[in-house]
Each structure stands twice: as C-alpha cells, then as structure tokens.
N, C-alpha and C positions, 0 to 999 in steps of 0.2 A: 972739318965735320960741319956739316948743317945743322943750322940753329935748332931744331927740332931733336937732333941727335944728342947735343948738348947737354937738354933737359934731361933727356931719358939715362945719360951718364950720372948727372947730377941728383936725380932721383933714385938712383941705384946706390949712389955712394952716402945718400942722408935719408936711407930708410928710417921713418917715425910712424908710430902710429897715429900721432895729430895730425901729421901731413896727409896721411890716409885719409881721416877722418873728415880733413878741410876738403879735401877734393871729392869726397863723397856728396858732403853737404853743398856745396857749391854746384855740383852736379844736379842733385834734386831740386834745390831753387832755380835752377836755369829749366829745367822740365816744369815744374810747377809754373812760372811766369811765361813759359813757351819763349823763352827767350833764346833769340838766334833761329828761330824755326821758320821764318817768312820775310820777304823783302818788305821795307816801307810801302805801306797801302795795296800790295798785293798776296794774295792766297797763295800758298804753298802748291795746291793741289786743289782742284774742283771738287765738289761735295759727291762722295762717291753714290750712284744711285741704282746699284747692282748690274750684276751680268746682263747683258741681253737675253740670254737663254733662260735665265731665271726668270724673266718678266713676262713672258709667254704664258 
C-alpha cells in the first residue's frame, strides 16, 4: 500500500476528537501564515487586474 494510503487507514483506526482538532488548527495556522502557497522568492500568480472585457 502506498504511504498516503497507510495514513488513511491509520486515521480511520484512530479516530479521536483531539486528532481532528489538531488537524484543523494546523490547517488554520498554515492558511494564516500562507505556508506552502508559493515558491521561495516567486509569487504563485500575478496580481489579478480584471477581465479584459470588464476594463472597456
């Protein structure tokens, strides 16, 4: 079984409220810190300047 599949099976076998809360907190912190959203020194996307039709 591939490694991620093992994590899924482990998670199902060890369902705990504190584990779910820990995962949620880690996700929220990652979102707030913008962790893992871009490459070092590079933006993920250019700034959105609107659609060409909307600028007319």
